[in-house]
N, C-alpha and C positions, 0 to 999 in steps of 0.2 A: 388502458395504460400500456405504454411500451414495455415489452418483456425486458427484465433487467439484463439478460444476456445480449440483447440487441440494442441496448441504449447507446453504447459507445459508437457502434456502427452507424446508427441513425444520426447522431450528432456530427460525426465526421463527414457524413454525406452532405449535411446542411452547410457546414463550414466550407466545404469545397465549392459549394454553389456560390457562396459569397466571394471566395478568393478568386475563382476562375471567371467571375462575371457572367455566369450562365443565367438561364431563365427558368429551368425546370429540371427535375430528376424523377426517376422511377425506382422504387425499392420494394422488395418483398421482405416483410418483417413479421415478427410475432407480437401479439398483444395479449394482455391478461384482462379478461372480462371481470365484471364486478362479482360474478359468482365463482371466480377463480379458474375458470376454464381457459385454456390457451388456444388462441385462434391465429391463423395466418391471414394476412391481408396484403393486397397489392396497393401500394401507396404511390399516388401520382401527385407531386408537389410543383406548383408554378409560383414563381416569385414575381410579384407585381411592384413596379417601381413608380415613384412620383414623377412630376413634370421635370424635375431636375435630374432624374435618373438614379435617385437613391432608393434603396429597398424600402418598401412601404408595408406590404403585408403578403401573406401566403394564401394561396387557394389550394386546398388539399382535397383529394378524392380518394375514398377507401373502397376497395372491393374485396370481400372475403373470399379466400382461395383455399380454405382448410381442406375441403374435400379433394380438390385437385392435387394439393400437396400430398395428401394421404395416398391418393391413387398413384402418383409418381413414385412415392416411397415403396409402395407395394410392387409396382412394375420393376423398379430398380432392384428390389430384393429378389423378385422372381427371376430376373435376368442373371443373377449371380448365385442363386441357390437352387438346390434340388427340390422340386415341389413335394416329393414323397417324404423325404427324411428331414428337410429343412437344412441340410448340410450345405456348405459351399459346393458349387459345381466346378466343372473343369476350368471355366474362364476365370473365376475368382481364385482358384487354386494356383493356376499358372501365373497370375498376377502376383500373388503372395510369394510364390517360389522365385519369381524374377527379382523381387525386392530382397529376398533372403540371399540369393546368389550375389546380388550387388553388394550386400553387406560383407560377404566373404572377401570381396576385392578391396574393401576399405580397411578390413581388420585382418592382418596377417595370421595365418594358422587356423582361422575359423572354418568350419565345415557345416554342411547341411546333409540331411539324409531323407530319402524318399522311400516309403514302403508302399508297394503296389500290391493290393490284395484282391483275390478273386475267390468267391465261394465255390467249393467243390460240389458238383452235381446239382447246382441250383436249378438247371433246366428240368431235372427230374422232379423237383418239388413243384414247379409250375405245371408240368405235364400230369403229375399224379394228384395233386391237391387243388390245383386251380391257381389262377393269377392273383386272386384276392389273398390267398394264403401266402403266395410268394411275396406280395407287397408287404404283408404283415411281418413276414420273416425279415425282410430288408430293414424295416423300421426298428425291430428289436435288436437286430445285428448292429445297426448304427448306434443304438443306445449302449450296447455292451462294449463296442469298440471305444466309444467315448470315455467309458469308465476306466479303460486301460491306459489313457493318455494324460499328459499334463495339460493344465489350462492354456499354456502358451503354444501347444502343438495344434496344427491344423488338420482336421479330418474332413475329407471331401468324398462325395460320391460322383463317379464319372458316368453313371447310367448303368442299367442292367444290374449285375451283381459285383461291380468293380468299386472298391473303396481305396482311397489313397491318403497317406499320412505324410505331413511335412514336419520334420524335426529340425529346429533351428539351434544354432550355437552348440553344435556337436563337436566334441574333441576327438573321438575315436569311433571306429565302426562298432566296437563292443556295445556302445550305448544303443545303437539301432538294433543290434541283435537282441539285447535284453528286452526292448520294447516288443519285438516280434515274438519272443518267447512268452512275454506277458499276455500278448494277444492270443497266442495259441492256448495258453492255460485257461483263458477266459472262455474258450469254446469247448472245454471238456464237459461242462455241464449242459444238459439239454435246454432247448428253447421250448417254451410252452405257448402253443398257438391254439386258442379256442378249445382248451381242454385236452389237446394232443401234445405229447412230448416228441420233439424232433431234434435229432442231433445234426449238427452242421460242422464242417471243417473249412478252413481257409488256407489257401496257398499264398505265400507272401514272397515277393521279390524285393530286395534291398539294393539301393544304389546310393553311393556317396558322391556329393558334389562339393566343389571348392572354387577358388578363384580361377582355375583353369577350365571349368565347365563352360562350354560355349553358350548354350541356351537352356531354358527350362525344359523344352521339348526333348533335348538330348538326354537329360537326366531321367525324364519320365520314360523314354524309350528303353534306357538301360534297366530301369526297375521293372518295366513290363516284361522285358526279355528274361530277367531273372525269375519273375513270377511264373512264366511258362515252364522254365526249367524245374522249378519246385513242383509244379503240377505234374510234369512228366515223371518226376521222382516219387510221386505218390503223396504229395502234400508237404506241409511244413514250410520252411523258408530257405531261400538261397540268396547268397551274396553275389552281386553281379561281377563277372570278370569278362574281359574283352573277347575271350574265346567263344563266349555264348553267342555273339553276333554271327560268327561263322556257322555255328550249329543252326541258328534261326534261319540263316540264308539257305542252308542246305535243306531245311524243312520246307521253306517256301518253294524251292526248286522242285522238291519231291511232289508237293501238292500240284504245281503247274504241270509236271510230267503226268501225274495221275489224271488230271483233267483231259490231257491229250489222249491218255490211254483209254479212258472211257469213250471218247469220241471215235477213236480208231479201233476200238475193241482189241486191245493188246493183251487181254487176260486169257489165261489157259486154265482149264479145269482138270485137276488130277483126281483120282478116285482111290480111296483106301477101303479094302474089303472089311466087311463085318461078318464074323463067322459064328454059326450056332455052336456053342460050346458043348451042348449035349449030344449033338449028332455029328459034328465035324463038318457039316455042310455049309456052303456059302449062303448067307442070308440076304446081304445087300451091300451097297457101296455108299460111302460118304463122299460127297463132292467137296473138294478143297481148292480154293482159288489160288492161282499162281499168276505172277505178272511177268510176261515175256518182254522185259525192258529192252529196247533196241540197242542200248549201249552196255548195260550191266548184266544182260542175260536174264535167266529165270530167277525171280525173287520169291522167297517164301513169304507167307502172309505177315509174319512178325515185323517185316521190314516196311510194310506199307499200310496194313489194315488200320493201325491206330490213327494214322494221318487221314485215311479215308473216312473213318468214323467221325473224327473231330470236324472235318471239313464238310461232311454231308455227302461226299462222293461215294460212300458205301451204299447209298440207296440205288443209284443207277448201276453200280458195279454188281450189287447183289441181285438185281433183276436180271442182268446178263447171265450170271452164274445159274440162277434158277431156271431160266429158259433153256440154257445149254444142257443142264443136268437132266431136265425132263425129256428133251429130244434124244439125248444119248441113251437114257434108260429104255425108251421105246424101241430104239434100234436093237439094243441087246436082247430085249424081251422077244423080239421077232426072230432074231437069229438063233437064240438059245432059249426056246420055250421051256417052261418048267412050271410046276405047281408047288407052292404059290409062286407068282411071278417075282422076278428080282426086284428088290426095293432099292430106292435111292434116297439119301438124306442130304439136306442142304442147310447150311447155317443161316440163321436169321439174326440180324443185328438189332440193337435197341432202336436205332433210328427207323429201321424198316418197320418194326413192330408198332411204332407210333404213327405210321402213315394211315390216314383215314381210308385210303383206297387199297390197302394191302390185300383185302379179300378179293378184289377185282383183279389185281396183279397176279395172284396165285391162280385164280380161276382161268384167266386168259392163258397163262403158261400151260396149264393142263389141257385146255381145249385145243390150243394151237399145236401141241405136241401129240395129242391123243393118249397121253398117259392117264391111267386110272388114279383117282385121288388116293385110293388105298395103297398105292405103290410109292407114294411120296411121303417123306418124313421131314419135318422142320425142326432143327435143333436150335433151342434158345438157351443161352447161358443162364445159370441160376440167378445171378444178380439182376439181369434184365427181366427174367421171369417174375421174380419177386416184386420188382418195381411195377410191372404191369398189373400184378395182382393187387398191390396197394392202391394203384390208381383206379383201375376199372378193368374187370375181367372181360369186358365186351370184346376187345380185340382178340383175346384168346378164344372166346366163344365163337366168334365169327370164323376163325381159322378152323376150329374143330368141326364147325357146321358143314364145311366143304367135304369132310370125310378124310382129310389127311391126318397122318399121325403127328403128334407133338411130343418132342423129346426135351427133357430137362437136362441140359448139357453141363459138364464140369461140376456135377454135384459134389459138394464138400469144399469147394474153393471159395464159397461166399457165406451165406447165412447158415446153412445146414441146420435149420431149426425144425424140430418135429412138429411144431404147431403149423409151420408152413407146409411141411411134407404131407400132412393129412388133407390139406386144402388144394393140393396141386391138381389142376385139370389136365394132367399129362398122361400119355400112354406109355412112355419109356423113360427110364431114369438112367443117365449115363454117369457112372462113378468116375470122378476125376483121377487122372493117372498118378497124382501124387500119393494116393492111397494104394493103388495097384502096385506101385513100385516097392512098397514095404511088405507085400505079401510073402509070408514065409520067413521074413527077416525081422519085422517089428510086430510084436504081439498086439500092440494097440491098433495098427493098421489092419491086421488080419481080422481082429474083432469088429472093427468099424465096418469093413466091407461085408462081413457076414450079417451084421445087424441091418445094414442098408438093404441088402438083398432080401432078407426076410421081411422087412417092413414094406418094401416096394411090392412084393408079392401079395402081402396081406391087403394092400391098398389097390390091388388089381393092375399093377404096372409091371412091365418087363424090364430087365436090367441089362445094360451094356457096360462092360468094364473097358475103360480106355487105357492105353499104354501097356498092353500085354507084350512082354518082350522075351520071356523065357518059359521053358517047359513047366517049371514048378508053379508059375503063376497060373498058367492055363489049367493045370491039374487041380490046384486049390480052388479056383473059381468054379470048375465043373463040379467038384465035390460040394461046394457051397450052394449049388443050384442056380448059379448065375446063368442067364440065358445066352448072352452073346459076348464076344470078345473082339477087340480091335487093337491093332498095334504092330510093331515091327516083327513080332513073332510070326505073324501071318503074312504080312507084306508091307512094304513101304507104300506111300501114295504113288499111284502110277498114272502116266499119261494115258489117253484113251486107247492107244494101240496096245500098250502093256497091260491095261486093264482087261481088254478083250482076250489077250493071251491067258491071263490069269483065270478069266471066266471059263475059257475052254478047258483049262487044266482042272479047274474046280469041278466042272460038270462031268469030267472023266474020273472023278473020285479022289483027286489029290488037292484038296481045297486049301491046305495051309502048311504050316511048318516051314516057312521061309523058302518056298520052292523057286523064287525069283531072286536074282542077285541084287545087291545094293541096298543101302538104307538111306533114309532121309528123315526129316522132321515129320512126325506123325500128327502134328497139330493141324 
């Protein structure tokens, strides 16, 4: 029997055949079987007329197409939805956003809002726990986001860890802000993945659209720009303003300049002395990258390293710094022999640590320069270090197997957990300068530094205090038993020529106490 919802359509098609004097028609329609199951059929109807040309009877042919229709529906759904979460994809979202913007042109004063969201450090989840865990996190994130929205709102996934929300019939930006705050509140509790609790945060960009908005892509671009601004600010949400485009353009130009700088080797390596606090002797040098920009001059790392890290350019840049530092250390060791030989430390980024060939890169730098592995130290920030430990300590083990020293940098600025401290496969712990700054001024900071020094020694690690700037800090650190100090009090970071002058002075017995003029960022 013809499905009740297709009955009028079927009758109308037949009547049109009579009215238009045709001879046949084709129609796909639904039928209800005797067992109640609904099936689709392709119906071909031919009208047979008598000798006088009057309609006489029909000849009908039926071909069941239920499976084909189901396949088409699945393909149509797949074309418009994300296969992992089942949410609308970019194509469907843009279509709905286009309709919503069209509605604002028909109804005066109506607005729409787009919230562009990106999970913070999602790559770290994939790298540490695996892609299966990452996919599971995305599915539960999608579910939690959906619970923060109204039924009429559209939640979509654009791929990766990007989610987008469309709010229709919005009267003011405050409504979108409240939704962003509700989403942020929803992320305060942990996600549970296969018995593991995992905290995740989301950065959200908000853009408002109305009758003046040109295209859906324009509004999405604005929300995406605001999202990156929120991420740069450390998370949360940001409302788009036109000035953000100029900042985004500046960042793009900086990234392009960085790519050229890597190709043309525009980086300079400066060196900051590390002094043995117990003997006053120079112990080593930390290599710090600077960018000799052809137009802006010498740039400190704070101005370009975050962009290099995000773009991946920190990998080739870091390799250049490592090679240069190893070569320079060998030259200094030959010109100024001493026992033990001068040590050199190089910073290692998270992206570098995740490279599967990192061990080969370090080995090649040592072999080509002739530097002994025991003279090289690799500084890894606390946050990166902990991430590597949570994922797999194999990368750290491979580094230590080469014989190089591994330092935990900026200790105290991240997790600062005693449970992590006892597990650290590190040789040196570097106390963050935020604690050194309070020595002798803040009882809490003084107590923390003393505790860290004692614990590190118990665990067989040496301690470097960063950011030493004044006499009282050096004195207190020496009394605490801290092994080494680094900071303005001893010297600013120096270009190779200035570093050699400092080395000559140090080996003549005047290793520290600001014997060279000028100060700069010690980071």
